[in-house]
C-alpha positions in Angstrom: -27.1 54.3 -8.2 -26.9 56.3 -11.5 -23.5 57.6 -10.4 -22.4 54.0 -9.9 -23.4 53.0 -13.4 -21.8 56.0 -14.9 -18.4 55.6 -13.2 -17.9 51.9 -12.4 -19.6 50.1 -15.2 -17.4 51.7 -17.9 -14.4 50.9 -15.6 -15.3 47.3 -15.3 -15.9 47.0 -19.1 -12.4 48.4 -19.7 -10.9 46.0 -17.3 -12.5 43.1 -19.2 -11.1 44.4 -22.5 -7.6 44.9 -21.0 -7.7 41.3 -19.7 -8.5 39.9 -23.1 -5.8 42.0 -24.9 -3.0 41.2 -22.5 -3.9 37.5 -22.2 -3.8 37.2 -26.0 -0.5 39.0 -26.5 1.6 37.8 -23.6 4.7 36.0 -25.0 5.2 33.9 -21.8 1.9 32.0 -22.1 -0.9 31.3 -24.5 -4.4 32.1 -23.3 -6.8 29.1 -23.6 -10.1 29.7 -21.8 -11.8 31.7 -19.1 -14.9 30.9 -17.1 -16.8 32.8 -14.4 -16.9 30.9 -11.1 -20.2 30.6 -9.2 -21.1 33.1 -6.5 -20.3 30.5 -3.8 -16.6 30.8 -4.8 -16.2 34.6 -4.7 -13.3 34.2 -2.3 -11.7 31.2 -3.9 -8.3 30.9 -2.3 -6.7 27.7 -3.6 -6.8 25.2 -6.5 -5.8 21.6 -7.1 -6.3 19.7 -10.4 -7.5 16.1 -10.2 -7.0 13.3 -12.7 -10.6 13.5 -13.8 -10.4 16.9 -15.5 -11.9 18.5 -12.5 -10.4 20.6 -9.7 -10.8 21.2 -6.0 -11.0 24.6 -4.5 -12.1 26.4 -1.3 -12.8 29.8 0.3 -10.6 31.4 2.9 -11.3 32.6 6.4 -14.8 33.7 7.3 -16.4 31.0 5.1 -17.7 27.5 5.8 -15.2 24.6 5.9 -16.3 23.3 2.5 -14.3 21.7 -0.3 -15.8 22.4 -3.7 -15.1 20.2 -6.8 -15.5 22.1 -10.1 -15.6 20.8 -13.6 -13.4 22.1 -16.5 -16.0 24.9 -17.1 -16.0 26.1 -13.5 -19.3 24.6 -12.6 -19.6 23.1 -9.1 -20.2 19.3 -9.3 -19.7 18.4 -5.7 -19.1 19.9 -2.3 -18.2 18.5 1.1 -18.7 20.2 4.5 -16.2 19.2 7.2 -16.5 19.2 11.0 -13.5 21.5 11.6 -13.1 25.2 11.8 -12.0 27.2 8.8 -9.7 29.5 10.7 -7.9 30.6 7.5 -7.9 28.0 4.8 -5.5 29.1 2.1 -4.2 26.1 0.2 -5.1 22.7 -1.2 -3.0 20.0 -2.8 -3.2 16.2 -3.2 -1.4 13.0 -4.1 -4.0 11.0 -6.0 -5.6 9.4 -3.0 -5.7 12.2 -0.3 -6.2 15.9 -0.3 -4.3 18.2 2.0 -6.0 21.4 3.2 -3.7 24.2 4.4 -5.2 26.1 7.4 -2.0 28.1 7.2 -3.1 31.7 6.8 -1.3 34.0 9.3 -1.6 37.6 8.3 -1.2 38.9 11.8 1.7 36.6 12.6 0.3 35.5 16.0 -0.5 31.9 15.2 1.9 29.6 17.0 0.6 26.3 15.6 -0.6 25.9 12.0 -2.6 23.0 10.6 -2.9 20.8 7.5 -6.1 18.7 7.3 -5.8 15.4 5.4 -8.9 13.8 3.8 -9.6 11.1 1.2 -10.0 12.6 -2.2 -13.1 10.5 -3.0 -14.2 9.7 0.6 -17.2 10.6 2.6 -15.7 11.1 6.0 -16.3 14.6 7.4 -13.6 14.6 10.1 -10.1 15.1 8.7 -6.8 13.9 10.1 -4.7 16.8 11.3 -1.0 17.5 10.8 0.3 20.4 13.1 3.4 22.4 12.7 5.3 25.4 14.1 7.9 27.6 12.6 11.3 27.5 14.2 12.7 30.8 15.4 9.4 32.6 15.0 9.3 35.7 17.2 5.5 35.7 17.8 5.5 38.8 20.0 7.4 40.9 17.5 5.4 40.0 14.4 3.2 42.8 13.0 0.2 42.6 10.8 1.2 42.1 7.1 4.8 42.8 8.1 6.5 39.5 8.9 7.6 36.3 7.1 5.6 33.6 8.9 2.5 33.6 6.7 1.9 31.1 3.9 -0.8 30.4 1.2 0.9 27.8 -1.0 1.2 24.1 -0.2 2.4 21.6 -2.8 2.6 17.8 -2.7 5.6 16.1 -4.3 5.8 12.4 -3.8 5.9 11.8 0.0 6.5 15.4 1.1 4.5 18.6 1.3 6.3 21.8 0.3 5.2 25.0 2.0 6.0 28.4 0.4 6.1 31.5 2.5 4.1 34.7 1.9 6.9 36.9 3.1 5.5 40.4 3.7 8.6 41.7 5.5 11.7 40.7 3.5 10.1 39.6 0.2 12.3 36.5 0.3 10.5 33.3 -0.5 11.2 30.7 2.1 10.5 27.1 1.2 9.8 24.4 3.9 9.4 20.7 3.6 7.0 18.6 5.8 6.7 14.8 6.0 3.1 13.6 5.6 3.6 10.8 8.1 4.7 13.0 11.0 1.6 14.5 12.8 3.6 17.2 14.7 6.6 19.0 13.3 8.8 22.1 13.8 10.0 23.4 10.5 12.8 25.6 9.2 13.6 26.7 5.6 15.3 24.3 3.2 15.6 26.9 0.5 15.1 30.6 -0.2 14.4 32.5 -3.4 15.1 36.2 -3.8 14.2 38.8 -6.4 10.5 38.0 -6.9 8.1 40.9 -7.6 5.7 40.2 -4.8 4.3 37.5 -2.4 3.4 33.9 -3.2 -0.2 32.9 -2.9 -0.5 29.4 -4.5 1.4 26.6 -6.1 1.6 23.2 -7.8 4.1 20.8 -9.1 4.4 20.0 -12.8 5.5 16.4 -12.9 5.9 16.2 -16.7 8.4 19.1 -16.7 9.7 18.6 -13.2 9.1 22.1 -12.0 7.1 24.1 -9.5 4.5 26.6 -10.8 3.7 29.3 -8.3 1.4 32.4 -8.4 1.5 35.5 -6.4 0.9 39.3 -6.6 2.2 42.7 -5.6 -0.3 44.8 -3.8 -0.5 48.5 -4.8 -3.3 49.5 -2.3 -6.9 50.3 -2.8 -7.6 46.8 -4.2 -5.1 46.9 -7.0 -3.0 43.8 -7.6 -0.3 42.9 -10.0 -0.3 39.1 -10.3 2.6 37.0 -11.7 3.6 33.4 -12.2 7.0 32.0 -10.9 8.6 28.9 -12.1 11.2 27.0 -10.0 13.1 23.9 -11.0 12.9 20.7 -8.9 15.9 21.8 -6.8 13.9 25.0 -6.0 16.1 27.3 -8.2 14.4 30.2 -9.9 13.9 29.7 -13.6 11.8 32.8 -14.4 8.7 34.8 -13.5 6.3 36.8 -15.6 3.3 39.0 -15.2 -0.3 38.0 -15.6 -1.3 41.4 -16.9 -5.0 42.3 -16.8 -5.8 40.1 -13.9 -6.2 40.8 -10.2 -6.1 38.9 -6.9 -4.9 35.5 -8.2 -4.9 33.0 -5.3 -4.8 29.4 -6.6 -3.0 27.5 -9.4 -2.7 23.9 -10.6 -1.4 21.9 -13.5 -4.0 19.8 -15.2 -3.4 16.3 -16.6 -3.2 17.9 -20.1 -0.3 20.1 -19.0 -2.5 23.3 -18.9 -2.0 25.7 -16.1 -5.3 26.7 -14.4 -5.5 29.6 -11.9 -8.4 31.2 -10.0 -9.0 34.8 -9.2 -11.0 36.2 -6.2 -13.8 38.6 -6.7 -13.3 42.3 -5.8 -14.6 45.7 -6.9 -12.1 45.7 -9.8 -12.2 42.0 -10.8 -14.5 39.0 -11.0 -14.0 35.5 -9.6 -13.0 33.3 -12.4 -11.2 30.2 -13.6 -8.5 30.9 -16.2 -6.6 28.3 -18.3 -3.3 29.0 -20.0 -0.4 27.2 -21.6 3.0 28.3 -20.4 5.5 28.9 -23.1 8.5 26.6 -22.8 
C-alpha cells in the first residue's frame, strides 16, 4: 500500500495538473467547468443534454439498464430502471419528447442484429419500444475482436432521423448511417464516410444553432492510455476540423447544451477520473 501511495498518487496529481494546464491553454476551445461524477457513473458511456439544463447518461455493458439524469453540476437527480437487457449500451440521444438508447456496442463484431430502445423522456414506462437493425454486407464470420468496422458508440437525432457513426477499428474510416425512427426493422448501409481522423468515434450530438455535428473519440495507445479528440462535421457530413482534448482520457459521451456549451463525460480508469467537463468550442 505504501508503494501505491509513493508511485500512483504523485502520478494522479500530475495528471490533474496537466488537465488544468492544457484545458486552459487550448486555442480550439475555452474551458468552462469540470465536475466529478458520482461513483454510480464510473463507466459513463453516453450523454444527451435536455432543455432543462440537465443531461441523460448511462453505463455500458456489465451494468444495470438504468438511465441517469444529472444536473449541471453532475449530481444525479433522477434514475430509471428498465426491463430490458443492457447488452452493450453505448449511446443516448433525443428529440425533445423521446430518448433513444443505442444498444449498439459490438467490439467482437459477432452481433447480427443491433437495437435502439425508444422511451418517453419524461415518462414512467419501464418497457421501451425497440428498433432493430442490421448492417448490410457485414461479414460476421470474418470479423475479429477490435479489428472490424461494424461497431458503433455514437447515435445522434436530427429531426426525423437517427444518425449512427461507426467505431471503425479496422480501416479508421468513419462510416455514417441514417435510420428512420418510424421503421422498426431496418438494414442499413453507409450514406457518407469521413477519412483522416486520428482515432475512433465514441459519441456525438447535433448543434442545431450552428448546424453541425459534434463528435468525440480517442486513439488508444495501450495500457489504458487514451488520446481523446473532438471532430466537427457540417450538416452535409463533411469534415470541418478536429482537435485534441489534451490532458483527458477515455472520453465517451458528448452533447450540446441549450446555452451552446459542449459537455463531455470521461470514464474512470487507473489514470483518469469519471467526470463531466464543459467547454466552449472556438468558432
